[in-house]
C-alpha positions as CSV (number, residue, x, y, z in Angstrom):
1,X,55.6,31.3,88.9
2,X,52.1,31.2,86.9
3,X,49.7,33.6,88.2
4,X,45.9,33.2,87.4
5,X,43.1,35.5,87.5
6,X,40.4,35.0,89.0
7,X,37.0,36.1,87.4
8,X,33.6,36.5,89.1
9,X,31.4,34.1,87.8
10,X,27.7,35.1,87.3
11,X,25.4,32.9,88.6
12,X,22.6,31.5,86.6
13,X,19.0,32.3,87.4
14,X,17.3,30.2,89.9
15,X,14.6,27.9,88.7
16,X,11.3,29.3,89.7
17,X,12.6,32.7,90.4
18,X,10.2,35.2,88.7
19,X,11.6,38.2,86.2
20,X,11.1,41.7,87.7
21,X,9.0,43.4,85.6
22,X,9.6,47.0,87.1
23,X,7.1,49.5,88.3
24,X,3.4,48.9,87.0
25,X,2.9,52.9,86.8
26,X,5.7,53.4,84.3
27,X,4.0,50.6,81.9
28,X,0.4,52.2,82.6
29,X,1.9,55.7,81.5
30,X,3.6,54.0,78.5
31,X,0.3,52.0,77.7
32,X,-1.4,55.7,77.8
33,X,1.1,57.5,75.5
34,X,0.9,54.6,73.2
35,X,-2.7,54.9,72.8
36,X,-2.7,58.5,72.4
37,X,-0.4,58.0,69.5
38,X,-2.1,55.3,67.9
39,X,-5.9,56.8,68.3
40,X,-5.6,59.0,65.6
41,X,-4.0,56.8,63.2
42,X,-7.0,54.2,64.1
43,X,-9.5,56.8,63.8
44,X,-8.5,57.8,60.3
45,X,-8.1,54.6,58.8
46,X,-11.5,53.1,60.3
47,X,-13.1,56.4,59.2
48,X,-12.2,55.3,55.5
49,X,-14.3,52.3,56.4
50,X,-17.5,54.4,57.1
51,X,-19.7,56.4,55.2
52,X,-20.7,59.9,55.4
53,X,-23.9,59.1,57.2
54,X,-22.1,56.9,60.0
55,X,-19.7,59.4,60.6
56,X,-22.4,62.0,61.2
57,X,-24.6,60.0,63.4
58,X,-21.7,58.4,65.3
59,X,-18.2,60.1,65.0
60,X,-16.5,57.7,67.3
61,X,-18.1,54.5,66.4
62,X,-16.9,51.6,64.4
63,X,-17.7,50.7,60.7
64,X,-21.4,49.0,60.8
65,X,-21.2,47.7,57.9
66,X,-17.7,48.0,56.6
67,X,-17.6,50.1,53.4
68,X,-14.7,49.6,51.1
69,X,-15.7,51.6,48.4
70,X,-13.8,54.6,49.6
71,X,-10.4,53.1,49.4
72,X,-11.4,51.4,46.2
73,X,-12.5,54.8,44.7
74,X,-9.0,56.4,45.6
75,X,-6.6,53.3,44.8
76,X,-8.5,52.9,41.1
77,X,-8.2,56.5,40.7
78,X,-5.2,58.3,38.9
79,X,-4.9,61.5,40.9
80,X,-3.5,59.4,44.2
81,X,-1.0,57.4,41.9
82,X,0.3,60.1,40.1
83,X,0.9,61.9,43.4
84,X,2.6,58.9,44.9
85,X,5.0,58.8,41.6
86,X,5.9,62.6,42.4
87,X,6.6,61.8,46.2
88,X,8.8,58.8,45.1
89,X,10.9,60.8,42.6
90,X,11.3,63.8,44.9
91,X,12.3,61.4,47.9
92,X,14.5,59.0,45.7
93,X,16.5,62.2,44.3
94,X,16.8,63.9,47.8
95,X,18.3,60.8,49.4
96,X,20.6,60.0,46.8
97,X,21.8,63.8,46.8
98,X,22.1,64.2,50.3
99,X,23.8,60.8,50.9
100,X,26.3,61.2,48.2
101,X,27.4,64.8,48.9
102,X,27.2,64.1,52.7
103,X,29.3,61.3,52.6
104,X,31.8,63.2,50.4
105,X,31.8,66.0,52.7
106,X,32.0,64.2,55.7
107,X,35.0,62.4,54.5
108,X,36.8,65.4,54.0
109,X,35.9,66.7,57.5
110,X,36.8,63.7,59.3
111,X,40.1,62.8,57.7
112,X,41.7,65.7,56.3
113,X,43.1,68.2,58.5
114,X,43.0,72.0,57.5
115,X,42.4,75.3,58.8
116,X,38.9,75.7,59.6
117,X,37.6,72.4,59.8
118,X,36.4,72.9,63.2
119,X,34.2,75.8,62.0
120,X,32.8,74.4,59.2
121,X,31.8,71.5,61.3
122,X,30.2,73.7,63.6
123,X,28.1,75.4,60.8
124,X,26.8,72.3,59.6
125,X,25.6,71.6,63.1
126,X,24.1,74.9,63.3
127,X,22.2,74.2,60.5
128,X,20.2,71.7,62.8
129,X,18.7,74.4,64.5
130,X,16.9,76.3,61.2
131,X,14.1,74.5,60.1
132,X,12.8,75.0,56.5
133,X,10.0,77.3,57.7
134,X,12.4,80.0,58.8
135,X,14.0,80.0,55.3
136,X,10.8,79.5,53.3
137,X,10.8,83.2,52.3
138,X,14.4,83.5,50.9
139,X,13.9,80.1,49.3
140,X,10.8,81.1,47.4
141,X,12.5,84.0,45.8
142,X,15.8,82.2,45.2
143,X,13.5,79.3,43.3
144,X,11.6,81.8,41.6
145,X,14.7,83.8,40.3
146,X,16.1,80.4,38.9
147,X,13.0,79.8,37.3
148,X,12.3,76.2,39.0
149,X,8.7,77.0,40.2
150,X,6.3,74.3,39.7
151,X,8.8,71.7,39.4
152,X,10.1,68.8,41.4
153,X,13.7,70.2,40.9
154,X,12.7,73.5,43.1
155,X,11.6,71.1,45.8
156,X,14.6,68.5,45.8
157,X,17.4,71.0,45.7
158,X,16.3,72.9,48.8
159,X,15.6,69.4,50.4
160,X,18.9,68.2,49.6
161,X,20.4,70.9,51.2
162,X,18.5,71.1,54.4
163,X,19.2,67.2,54.8
164,X,23.0,67.9,54.4
165,X,23.6,68.7,58.3
166,X,21.6,65.8,59.6
167,X,23.9,63.5,57.3
168,X,27.2,65.1,58.2
169,X,26.5,65.1,62.0
170,X,25.7,61.0,61.7
171,X,28.6,60.2,58.9
172,X,31.6,62.3,60.7
173,X,31.8,60.0,63.4
174,X,31.7,56.9,61.5
175,X,34.3,58.0,59.2
176,X,36.5,59.4,62.2
177,X,36.3,55.7,63.7
178,X,38.3,54.2,60.6
179,X,41.8,53.2,61.7
180,X,44.7,55.2,60.3
181,X,46.3,52.2,59.7
182,X,44.0,50.8,57.4
183,X,44.3,53.8,55.5
184,X,48.0,53.4,55.6
185,X,47.9,49.9,54.4
186,X,45.6,50.6,51.4
187,X,48.1,53.3,50.3
188,X,51.1,50.9,50.5
189,X,49.3,48.4,48.6
190,X,48.8,51.2,45.9
191,X,45.4,52.0,46.4
192,X,44.3,56.1,45.6
193,X,42.6,58.2,47.8
194,X,39.4,57.9,45.8
195,X,39.7,54.2,45.6
196,X,40.2,54.0,49.4
197,X,37.1,56.2,49.6
198,X,35.0,53.8,47.4
199,X,36.5,50.6,48.4
200,X,36.8,51.2,52.3
201,X,35.1,54.2,53.7
202,X,32.0,53.9,51.9
203,X,31.3,49.8,52.8
204,X,32.5,50.5,56.4
205,X,30.2,53.5,56.9
206,X,27.4,51.7,55.5
207,X,25.2,51.6,58.6
208,X,25.4,55.4,58.8
209,X,24.6,55.8,55.0
210,X,21.6,53.9,55.3
211,X,20.2,55.5,58.5
212,X,21.2,58.9,57.1
213,X,19.3,57.7,53.5
214,X,16.2,56.6,55.7
215,X,16.0,59.9,57.6
216,X,16.6,62.1,54.0
217,X,13.8,59.8,52.3
218,X,11.4,60.0,55.2
219,X,11.8,63.9,55.6
220,X,11.1,64.4,52.0
221,X,7.9,62.2,51.5
222,X,6.6,63.9,54.5
223,X,7.4,67.4,53.3
224,X,4.6,69.9,53.1
225,X,5.9,73.3,53.5
226,X,8.1,73.6,50.7
227,X,6.0,71.9,48.0
228,X,3.1,74.1,49.2
229,X,5.0,77.5,48.3
230,X,6.8,76.1,45.1
231,X,4.3,73.6,43.4
232,X,1.0,75.3,42.5
233,X,0.2,73.0,39.6
234,X,-1.9,69.7,40.5
235,X,0.0,68.0,38.2
236,X,3.3,68.1,40.0
237,X,1.6,67.9,43.7
238,X,3.3,65.4,45.9
239,X,1.4,63.1,48.4
240,X,1.0,65.5,51.6
241,X,0.1,68.4,49.2
242,X,-2.0,66.2,47.6
243,X,-3.9,65.5,50.6
244,X,-4.7,69.0,51.4
245,X,-5.9,69.5,48.0
246,X,-8.1,66.3,48.1
247,X,-9.4,67.7,51.2
248,X,-10.6,71.0,49.7
249,X,-12.1,69.4,46.7
250,X,-14.1,66.8,48.5
251,X,-14.9,68.5,51.6
252,X,-18.5,67.2,52.1
253,X,-17.3,63.7,51.6
254,X,-15.6,62.9,54.9
255,X,-15.1,59.2,54.4
256,X,-13.4,59.5,51.3
257,X,-11.1,62.1,52.5
258,X,-10.4,60.0,55.3
259,X,-9.6,57.0,53.0
260,X,-7.2,59.3,51.1
261,X,-5.5,60.4,54.1
262,X,-4.9,56.8,55.5
263,X,-3.8,55.5,52.3
264,X,-1.0,58.6,51.9
265,X,0.4,57.8,55.6
266,X,0.5,54.1,54.8
267,X,3.8,54.1,52.8
268,X,5.8,56.4,55.4
269,X,4.5,54.3,58.5
270,X,5.4,51.0,56.8
271,X,8.8,52.3,55.7
272,X,9.9,53.7,59.0
273,X,8.8,50.5,60.6
274,X,10.7,48.3,58.5
275,X,13.9,50.1,58.9
276,X,13.4,51.2,62.4
277,X,16.2,49.3,63.8
278,X,18.5,50.5,61.2
279,X,17.9,54.0,62.1
280,X,18.7,53.4,65.7
281,X,21.8,51.1,65.0
282,X,23.4,54.0,63.0
283,X,22.5,56.7,65.3
284,X,24.1,54.4,68.0
285,X,27.6,53.8,65.8
286,X,27.3,57.5,65.3
287,X,27.4,58.4,69.2
288,X,30.1,55.5,70.0
289,X,32.0,56.9,67.1
């Protein structure tokens, strides 16, 4: 006797049936929130195309005429690009350190049963509750005693440490979701634990690795408090610290300060916009895992 299972068929949308857009109030509130978020960014960018006289006469007006000299002065100067280079070095080194150490620590926590594993994982989770501002004073003392003041290394090492909790919290679910049968099959084929880690674990955890790398990069690029305490030499300034120094140096030239500020935030905005889906996809995979 053959039994069949009847599945409900989804009726196609009827011709002429309109798509329901939901409550208009929700869209109105969303537009207001978006406008409040984008208005300061637009004001800074447009302010760089104005002169100081225009800003003084009409602070909220549009450029008339458009002045590109402020942006050209910043772009053709050496200060901006030197600070971009320092920020890039710090962000790339922080990303590599956080990802490499985070993947290794996450692999041990996720795949190896040992006494105190839950406590260790809880300690990393608790690290999310302590921002770098809470530990800035002891960090300053430690870095000063190590002789790392006025060096990018003194900024990179603490940033790696503070990026590890997020990295481990995201990667552990990815690594736990890898089937044990896959690991056993790899061992039967003669693969070592280290070989399994590099050949199987890292490729399978690529979405989480990319997500944590992006978060570490953006966090380092936007870091301000730690460089403010560690870096006193203008030659070692990162871009956020350079914005503050530039604003102090050219306090009377508001238009040029706005141009420098807008150029300094564009890389982070572009980077985050390009990899936004990667971040959401990685976090979604971490929750499912």
